[in-house]
C-alpha positions, 0 to 999 in steps of 0.5 A: 639875638644870639646869632648876632653875638660873634665870639672871638679872641678880638671881642674878649679884648674890647672891654668897657669898664662901666663909667670909666671905659678903660680897656683891660690890660694884663700887664697893668693889672699885674702892677695894679694888684701889686700896688694895692697889695703893697698899700694894704701891707703898709697901712696894716703895719702903720697901726703897729709901728712908727713909719720911721721904723726899719721894718718899713724900708723894704716894703716902701722901696718895693712900693716905690718901684711899682709906682714908678714902673706904672708912671714910666709905662703910663705917664701918670698914676691915678688910683681911685676907690669906687664902691668896693673896687679900685680903679687904676688909670680908669681900669678896674683892678681885678684882685684874686678872691683871696685878696677881697677882704684885704681890699675891703680893709684898705678901702675902709681905712682910706675912707676913714681918713677921707682918702678916696685915692691919689694921683702922681705924674712924676716919679715918687720918692720913699720920703714922700711915700712915708708921708703918705703912709703917716696919714693912716698911723694909729695916733694920727687924728689931723685932717687929710688935705690934698697935699697930705698932713700938716707938717708932712706935706706931699710934693708930687702926690695929690690926695683925692678927698673921699668926701668930694669923690662921693659927692661926684658919684652921687651926682652921677647916680642922679643922671644915670642914663649914660652909665646904664648904657655903659654897664649894659655894654660891659655886661655883654662883654663879660658874657661874651668872654665867658662864652669864649672861655667855656668854648675853649674849656670844653674843647680841652675837656673833650681832648682829655686835658682840661685847662685851668678852670680858676682863670674863670674866677675873675669872670664870675667876680665881674658877673656878681659885681654887675648883677648886683646893680643890673639884674635885668641885663643879665636875666635878659642875656640868658635868652641868648643861645646858639643851638650848635653851642648849646652846652656852652651857652647853657652853662654860662646862662645857668651861672648867671641865673644862679647868681641873680637867684642867689642874690635874691636869697640873700647870699653874700658876694663871696657865696655868690662867687662860689656858686657862680663858679661851680655853676659855670662848670656844672655840666662840663662832663656832658662835653665828652658824650658822643654827639649822636647821643646828646642830640638823640630823638626819643628815649635812651637805651639802658646803656645810653642812660648809663653813659649819660649818668657818668657825665657828672663823674667826669665833671668831678674828675676834672675838678680833682685833676686841678692842683691843690685841694681845699674846702672850696674844692670839696664844695665844688666836688660835692655840689657838682655831683649832687645837683643831679640828685632829686630833692625827694620822692613823689607821692602820687594819687590815683590819677598820677598827680603829685600829692606830696614830696618826701625829701630824700636827703639833706642836699646843699643849698648850692646844689638845689639852686643849680638844679632849678636853674639847670632845669629851667634853662634846659627846658627853655632851650631849643634842642634837636629833638624838641622846640623850646618851652616858653617860661610859663610852661617851663615853670609849670612843668617844674612845679607839676610833673618835675616837682619832686626834683626841686626844693619847693620853697626855693622853686617859689622864690625862683618863680618870683625872680623870673617875674612869673606869679608863683603857684600859691601853695605855701602860706606866708609863714612857710615862705621864709627861707634860711641859708645860714647853713652854707 
């Protein structure tokens, strides 16, 4: 299947946005993000000030300029809130991670006033925008109609009622056949874009000048959004791999598995984005190893083992070379380094079988999740020195011979996620898991 997946620059531009099918357009994305940000600021401000206040003059004129640019470019403007996202002229608006909460606030305020979005086919005026913003004023309790509020009518803008939009979406969910096909195609497109980006990123790592990894944040955000509804699509895609591009496919596959696995553990969407982003680059340092070493048959010499053990440090160095340092960067550094650390020390019986595991240190949850997904994908991948193991064999090896490397409770959950019956070791009482420490 992987042999038929050709990754090229052209393919990354053939996006299918779920049920809407509008391709990605970066110039329109910039305007769309500015539109959402402008609306957010105005809706927040109208909770404190009267829209006639002078404080609104500049942001209203800025929003007018953005809207009229979009209309001039597209001939129309249609902004719609669907679930936790906005669509502009049927294109998904991809906001930065730092703006996610602002977007959620704006969506909640709009839905609270029964506003699902709005449309425009002619340039908008500041007075009309002001009438639209009045809808969200704190003291406003009147019903919102298609042409706005009574006494503050809209001339060219048309409000889409959220109640009607929700009704339409519910009907679409009752007939999800075409939607599922589109979602699957879109998931394939995201996967292809991730492979393409990782290929370029690892080339830059080999050259000693890593490109900005943050460009992949939007890819990871797409992974999270799609995997919430289409888990089987992503788990199916992790079987795609080309032996010559092992490291690229390995990192993308591990990122996908971590997101699906983390969702099963109850992580929030923002935590899944962090986890998936870290996992996408978890083994980037391996790209600097000589090819003959990464494909060597047989045991490694002491010097070769030392070289391989330096790979996580190179991955960490690449993170530290990026601009800025914050809590998120620190989390990436710690997780990238410690995911290679064994969970515990194995206590074996006289036959060499593991009898118990003594935990070594308090590893982070992200590190333990990546360790499991990393090992599973490596075992189920064909390498020059061995054939790929089947899923059942790989998991059994992880539960027996490699058991000291993983948190046993997390490993049992992972086995359930991968649709394999877990080995019955822990009681039902012991199988509960808390991730509140993140």
